[in-house]
VMD Tcl script that draws the C-alpha trace (Angstrom):
set ca {
  {-5.20 34.97 -3.54}
  {-4.65 31.23 -4.11}
  {-4.04 30.50 -0.40}
  {-7.27 32.26 0.54}
  {-9.16 30.44 -2.18}
  {-7.88 27.01 -1.34}
  {-8.90 27.59 2.27}
  {-12.47 27.11 1.10}
  {-11.80 23.60 -0.07}
  {-10.36 21.63 2.84}
  {-11.68 18.13 2.31}
  {-13.08 16.35 5.33}
  {-13.75 12.64 5.33}
  {-16.91 11.38 3.67}
  {-18.71 8.07 3.69}
  {-18.92 5.25 1.20}
  {-20.33 1.76 0.96}
  {-19.40 -1.55 2.52}
  {-15.91 -2.41 3.74}
  {-13.60 -4.34 1.46}
  {-11.90 -6.45 4.12}
  {-13.05 -9.79 5.43}
  {-12.12 -9.19 9.09}
  {-13.32 -6.90 11.85}
  {-16.21 -5.64 9.75}
  {-18.99 -3.68 11.49}
  {-22.49 -5.15 11.74}
  {-24.44 -4.74 8.50}
  {-27.32 -2.78 10.06}
  {-26.37 0.64 8.71}
  {-27.97 2.40 6.95}
  {-30.90 1.94 9.31}
  {-33.24 1.95 6.30}
  {-33.00 2.82 2.60}
  {-33.41 6.42 1.53}
  {-36.14 7.41 -0.94}
  {-35.05 7.71 -4.58}
  {-32.64 10.51 -5.38}
  {-34.03 13.40 -7.41}
  {-30.75 14.98 -8.54}
  {-29.84 12.84 -11.54}
  {-29.77 15.94 -13.76}
  {-27.24 17.60 -11.47}
  {-24.98 14.54 -11.51}
  {-25.18 14.27 -15.30}
  {-24.36 17.96 -15.76}
  {-21.43 17.89 -13.35}
  {-20.02 14.68 -14.81}
  {-19.98 16.47 -18.17}
  {-18.41 19.57 -16.63}
  {-15.67 17.44 -15.05}
  {-14.29 16.48 -18.45}
  {-13.16 20.10 -18.89}
  {-11.22 20.31 -15.61}
  {-7.47 20.66 -16.14}
  {-5.92 17.27 -15.37}
  {-2.27 16.30 -15.79}
  {-0.12 13.50 -14.37}
  {-2.95 12.26 -12.16}
  {-3.66 15.66 -10.58}
  {-6.46 18.18 -11.01}
  {-4.91 21.62 -11.58}
  {-7.93 23.63 -10.35}
  {-8.80 21.59 -7.26}
  {-7.34 23.74 -4.42}
  {-5.91 20.64 -2.78}
  {-8.70 18.15 -2.13}
  {-9.22 16.34 -5.45}
  {-6.71 13.58 -4.51}
  {-9.54 12.43 -2.23}
  {-12.77 13.38 -3.98}
  {-11.67 12.98 -7.58}
  {-10.15 9.57 -6.98}
  {-13.02 8.45 -4.72}
  {-15.69 9.47 -7.22}
  {-13.92 7.82 -10.14}
  {-13.31 4.64 -8.11}
  {-16.94 4.37 -7.04}
  {-18.22 5.13 -10.54}
  {-15.90 2.49 -11.98}
  {-17.17 -0.09 -9.47}
  {-20.72 0.73 -10.58}
  {-19.76 0.34 -14.25}
  {-20.26 4.04 -14.93}
  {-16.87 5.04 -16.39}
  {-15.76 5.09 -20.01}
  {-12.17 4.55 -21.15}
  {-11.22 8.18 -20.48}
  {-12.62 8.00 -16.95}
  {-10.79 4.75 -16.21}
  {-7.54 6.28 -17.46}
  {-8.03 9.25 -15.14}
  {-8.71 6.93 -12.22}
  {-5.55 4.95 -12.85}
  {-3.47 8.13 -13.20}
  {-4.99 9.50 -9.97}
  {-4.07 6.26 -8.15}
  {-0.45 6.57 -9.28}
  {-0.33 10.22 -8.21}
  {-1.83 9.43 -4.81}
  {0.70 6.66 -4.23}
  {3.53 9.10 -4.94}
  {2.09 11.55 -2.40}
  {1.74 8.84 0.26}
  {5.35 7.78 -0.07}
  {6.68 11.29 0.56}
  {7.78 12.70 3.90}
  {5.08 14.24 6.09}
  {7.33 17.24 6.57}
  {7.85 17.90 2.87}
  {5.27 19.45 0.55}
  {1.63 20.02 1.41}
  {0.46 17.61 4.11}
  {-3.16 18.32 3.12}
  {-2.52 16.80 -0.31}
  {-1.05 13.72 1.38}
  {-3.99 13.29 3.76}
  {-6.44 13.73 0.89}
  {-4.48 11.16 -1.11}
  {-4.79 8.67 1.77}
  {-8.54 9.14 1.91}
  {-8.85 8.74 -1.84}
  {-6.73 5.60 -1.77}
  {-8.86 4.09 1.01}
  {-11.91 4.63 -1.19}
  {-10.14 3.15 -4.19}
  {-9.18 -0.04 -2.33}
  {-12.69 -0.40 -0.90}
  {-14.30 0.05 -4.32}
  {-11.88 -1.99 -6.43}
  {-10.56 -4.64 -4.06}
  {-7.02 -3.84 -5.29}
  {-4.94 -4.23 -2.13}
  {-1.54 -3.78 -3.78}
  {-1.41 -0.21 -2.49}
  {-2.34 -1.11 1.10}
  {1.26 -1.37 2.43}
  {2.05 2.21 1.34}
  {-1.27 3.37 2.73}
  {-0.71 1.64 6.08}
  {2.76 3.12 6.38}
  {1.41 6.63 5.79}
  {-1.42 6.24 8.31}
  {1.01 4.93 10.92}
  {3.36 7.88 10.38}
  {0.46 10.31 10.60}
  {-0.72 8.73 13.85}
  {2.78 8.84 15.34}
  {2.86 12.58 14.68}
  {-0.59 12.99 16.23}
  {0.52 11.16 19.39}
  {3.59 13.38 19.62}
  {1.35 16.44 19.57}
  {-0.88 15.11 22.37}
  {-3.80 14.04 20.16}
  {-4.87 17.66 19.59}
  {-3.02 19.46 16.82}
  {-2.31 23.09 17.68}
  {1.37 23.50 16.83}
  {2.34 24.82 13.42}
  {-0.34 27.46 12.79}
  {2.41 29.82 11.64}
  {3.23 27.38 8.81}
  {-0.18 25.81 8.12}
  {-2.95 27.69 6.32}
  {-5.34 24.88 7.26}
  {-4.74 25.38 10.99}
  {-5.11 29.13 10.63}
  {-8.28 28.92 8.55}
  {-10.12 25.91 10.01}
  {-8.53 25.68 13.43}
  {-7.08 22.86 15.54}
  {-10.43 21.18 16.20}
  {-11.29 20.65 12.54}
  {-7.77 19.58 11.58}
  {-7.52 17.11 14.47}
  {-10.92 15.66 13.56}
  {-9.69 15.18 9.99}
  {-6.73 13.15 11.23}
  {-9.03 11.00 13.38}
  {-11.33 10.48 10.41}
  {-8.44 9.07 8.37}
  {-8.07 6.34 10.99}
  {-11.85 5.83 11.07}
  {-12.07 5.48 7.29}
  {-9.28 2.94 7.31}
  {-10.87 0.85 10.06}
  {-14.36 0.94 8.59}
  {-13.68 0.49 4.89}
  {-10.57 -1.70 4.94}
  {-10.89 -3.57 8.22}
  {-7.96 -5.92 8.76}
  {-6.24 -7.30 11.84}
  {-5.44 -3.82 13.16}
  {-8.92 -2.36 12.80}
  {-9.58 -2.60 16.55}
  {-6.35 -0.74 17.31}
  {-7.29 2.03 14.91}
  {-10.76 2.35 16.45}
  {-9.17 2.77 19.88}
  {-7.07 5.60 18.51}
  {-10.13 7.32 17.00}
  {-11.94 7.09 20.35}
  {-8.90 8.53 22.15}
  {-8.54 11.46 19.75}
  {-12.27 12.19 19.96}
  {-12.02 12.27 23.77}
  {-9.13 14.75 23.59}
  {-11.04 17.01 21.18}
  {-14.04 16.93 23.51}
  {-11.83 17.83 26.47}
  {-10.19 20.74 24.67}
  {-12.94 22.18 22.46}
  {-16.50 21.32 23.59}
  {-17.95 24.53 25.05}
  {-20.68 27.17 24.90}
  {-20.49 29.10 21.61}
  {-22.24 32.09 20.05}
  {-22.83 33.01 16.41}
  {-20.99 36.33 16.12}
  {-23.47 37.74 13.58}
  {-26.70 36.98 15.47}
  {-25.67 36.28 19.06}
  {-27.54 32.95 19.02}
  {-25.93 30.46 21.35}
  {-25.16 26.74 21.05}
  {-23.21 24.02 22.79}
  {-20.66 22.83 20.28}
  {-17.03 22.54 19.26}
  {-14.84 25.63 19.23}
  {-12.50 26.64 16.43}
  {-9.74 26.41 19.08}
  {-9.65 26.33 22.89}
  {-10.78 29.62 24.37}
  {-12.52 30.88 21.21}
  {-16.26 31.29 21.70}
  {-17.44 31.96 18.14}
  {-19.61 29.39 16.34}
  {-17.94 28.10 13.18}
  {-19.18 25.58 10.65}
  {-16.16 23.42 9.86}
  {-15.16 22.34 13.39}
  {-18.72 21.21 14.05}
  {-19.27 19.56 10.68}
  {-15.98 17.70 11.13}
  {-17.10 16.52 14.56}
  {-20.51 15.47 13.24}
  {-18.76 13.26 10.68}
  {-16.45 11.88 13.35}
  {-19.30 11.05 15.75}
  {-21.24 9.31 12.97}
  {-18.18 7.25 12.10}
  {-17.63 6.36 15.74}
  {-21.20 5.10 15.99}
  {-20.64 2.95 12.90}
  {-17.44 1.55 14.37}
  {-18.47 1.02 18.00}
  {-22.32 0.95 18.02}
  {-22.11 3.02 21.21}
  {-25.32 5.04 21.50}
  {-23.51 8.03 22.97}
  {-21.91 8.76 19.62}
  {-25.24 8.75 17.77}
  {-26.67 11.14 20.37}
  {-23.62 13.38 20.09}
  {-23.95 13.49 16.30}
  {-27.51 14.76 16.71}
  {-26.32 17.32 19.26}
  {-23.68 18.68 16.89}
  {-26.31 19.06 14.16}
  {-28.39 21.10 16.62}
  {-25.36 23.28 17.36}
  {-25.07 24.17 13.66}
  {-28.63 25.49 13.38}
  {-27.84 29.14 14.25}
  {-25.86 29.24 10.98}
  {-28.84 28.26 8.82}
  {-29.73 30.98 6.29}
  {-32.56 29.35 4.33}
  {-34.48 26.07 4.21}
  {-35.98 25.73 0.72}
  {-33.46 25.43 -0.78}
  {-31.42 24.85 2.37}
  {-28.25 26.86 2.85}
  {-25.93 27.57 5.79}
  {-23.57 30.47 6.45}
  {-19.82 29.91 6.19}
  {-18.32 32.16 8.91}
  {-14.74 31.20 8.06}
  {-15.23 32.50 4.50}
  {-16.05 36.05 5.58}
  {-12.40 36.68 6.39}
  {-10.89 34.75 3.50}
  {-13.15 36.52 0.98}
  {-12.94 39.89 2.72}
  {-16.71 40.48 3.05}
  {-18.79 41.81 5.95}
  {-22.14 40.16 5.26}
  {-23.24 37.08 7.17}
  {-24.94 35.76 4.03}
  {-21.94 34.01 2.50}
  {-21.80 30.29 1.73}
  {-19.01 28.35 0.05}
  {-19.66 25.32 -2.14}
  {-17.26 23.23 -0.06}
  {-19.04 23.98 3.22}
  {-22.44 23.20 1.69}
  {-21.10 19.87 0.44}
  {-19.89 18.88 3.89}
  {-23.10 19.93 5.56}
  {-25.04 17.85 3.04}
  {-22.78 14.91 3.76}
  {-23.33 15.36 7.48}
  {-27.08 15.19 6.95}
  {-26.69 11.99 4.94}
  {-24.61 10.44 7.70}
  {-27.27 11.36 10.23}
  {-29.92 9.70 8.09}
  {-27.71 6.66 7.68}
  {-27.29 6.08 11.43}
  {-30.78 7.20 12.55}
  {-33.21 6.51 9.67}
  {-34.77 9.91 10.44}
  {-36.48 11.12 7.25}
  {-35.97 14.81 8.02}
  {-32.22 14.48 7.57}
  {-32.33 13.05 4.06}
  {-35.09 15.54 3.13}
  {-32.88 18.43 4.21}
  {-29.93 16.91 2.37}
  {-32.04 16.98 -0.79}
  {-32.88 20.62 -0.17}
  {-29.17 21.32 0.31}
  {-28.50 19.72 -3.08}
  {-31.18 22.02 -4.53}
  {-29.21 24.98 -3.22}
  {-25.94 23.55 -4.51}
  {-27.43 23.03 -7.98}
  {-28.30 26.74 -8.07}
  {-24.57 27.57 -7.74}
  {-23.83 26.46 -11.31}
  {-22.53 29.16 -13.59}
  {-19.78 30.20 -16.06}
  {-16.08 30.33 -15.28}
  {-12.84 30.61 -17.22}
  {-9.39 29.15 -16.58}
  {-8.00 32.70 -16.47}
  {-10.24 33.36 -13.44}
  {-8.58 30.53 -11.51}
  {-4.93 30.23 -12.47}
  {-2.28 32.72 -11.35}
  {-0.87 34.55 -14.39}
  {2.39 35.14 -12.48}
  {3.25 31.47 -12.96}
  {4.20 32.06 -16.58}
  {7.12 34.09 -17.89}
  {6.84 35.76 -20.27}
  {3.23 36.65 -19.53}
  {0.53 34.90 -21.53}
  {-1.10 36.70 -24.41}
  {-4.68 37.93 -24.39}
  {-7.11 35.02 -24.68}
  {-4.71 32.65 -22.93}
  {-4.42 31.33 -19.36}
  {-1.36 30.19 -17.42}
  {-2.07 26.54 -16.51}
  {0.67 24.43 -14.90}
  {3.25 27.14 -15.74}
  {2.44 27.02 -19.45}
  {0.31 29.32 -21.56}
  {-2.69 27.70 -23.19}
  {-5.97 28.77 -24.72}
  {-8.29 30.17 -22.08}
  {-11.08 27.66 -21.36}
  {-14.50 29.09 -20.53}
  {-17.10 26.56 -19.44}
  {-19.61 25.85 -16.68}
  {-19.56 24.33 -13.23}
  {-20.56 24.93 -9.63}
  {-18.98 28.19 -8.54}
  {-16.95 28.76 -5.40}
  {-19.45 30.67 -3.27}
  {-22.63 32.72 -2.93}
  {-22.62 36.20 -1.34}
  {-26.00 37.81 -0.59}
  {-27.55 35.62 -3.28}
  {-24.91 36.54 -5.86}
  {-22.69 33.87 -7.39}
  {-18.91 34.20 -7.30}
  {-17.23 36.59 -9.73}
  {-13.52 36.96 -10.56}
  {-13.28 40.17 -8.54}
  {-13.95 38.18 -5.36}
  {-10.53 36.56 -5.65}
  {-12.05 33.08 -5.80}
  {-14.37 31.88 -8.55}
  {-14.11 28.16 -9.11}
  {-12.74 25.00 -7.49}
  {-12.76 21.72 -9.41}
  {-12.20 19.78 -6.19}
  {-15.40 21.26 -4.76}
  {-17.30 20.10 -7.85}
  {-15.85 16.63 -7.37}
  {-17.00 16.81 -3.74}
  {-20.54 17.41 -4.99}
  {-20.34 14.44 -7.34}
  {-19.14 12.29 -4.45}
  {-21.86 13.50 -2.07}
  {-24.59 13.12 -4.71}
  {-23.28 9.64 -5.46}
  {-23.44 8.74 -1.80}
  {-27.01 10.02 -1.68}
  {-27.87 7.72 -4.59}
  {-26.14 4.78 -2.90}
  {-28.29 5.27 0.22}
  {-31.31 4.70 -2.04}
  {-29.79 1.57 -3.58}
  {-29.10 3.35 -6.86}
  {-25.87 3.18 -8.94}
  {-23.20 5.53 -7.72}
}
mol new
graphics top color blue
foreach p $ca { graphics top sphere $p radius 0.5 }
foreach p [lrange $ca 0 end-1] q [lrange $ca 1 end] { graphics top cylinder $p $q radius 0.2 }
display resetview
């Protein structure tokens, strides 16, 4: 069940503060205006405490489902820049940097490419937050190799679905948008002499996605229609991740180019997502992709990861428009996310088949070694018909998704001028 579970945690690119480079920086007129004070300090404090119990070894989070090389490193880097990390947190950050560098230096065709892309995004955040540019050569080399592969595939990544769970679960549109967002993050946060070249590539990839995937869609469960981005060419169902990914990409493109069309398109993608809205106070959206991976029939299923990305999309919309309704809804999304906190145990997450002989009762198999079963609290993997995740669902907890929430909540605080 691990492949199905990790499908809920694909990490798309998020925003952070000002760029670290001294060249090709965008105009300093975004955010359009400051956000009101954040009201989720208690959530951040609780999750920061929870995070100390996440299994962490050799710079990697064992329960992350693949995306903590971005969100874990990014959160720690931003917290460190704000003076909010103790010695243990700083040690984790430094170990995560070393692990990310190792991932970046590997071949794109070996291992999990998602881990490598997430590591690149985390490293971009680390450089922007710390000013440590020693890792930039390895980062640039990885981004160039990733772009060369994207060009080879015609700037829309369809090939390889038989080998890639991400392509099967999220579809070519979302995955291609992720690749474009790597370039966008690099250009916006790190700048440099090649920033203009990278922006041109983001614009080109966006145009190809629009050509292949922008179409009339329908929510399968309700029949409500919207003009948005398809899971893949020729598929008419409305899905959350392709459209959230494109919302993030359009917002980034507006930041990078100041072309009004991208701000308008970001608003249009938000409108396309509205048929998936389940509730407004607290706000929550359906996760159509999760119905299959979790094996449920109900429409009322929401994963923590998808709620995080939707919240981030709302924050990006506020950032580029100054429209109060977007940050207000983001706060209501965080209300819904806070309600997903509950108990979990390591034995609910880790595959017991990884240990031989089998672990004894009261133990869990973590990193192929038996250890005492840890039972603690955190934000759980999903909600089904108002019920929080249970072990019988096949997916209970994802540390990377909790780190996503810390990152998103930190970004919300930064929009209000508060410490990350």
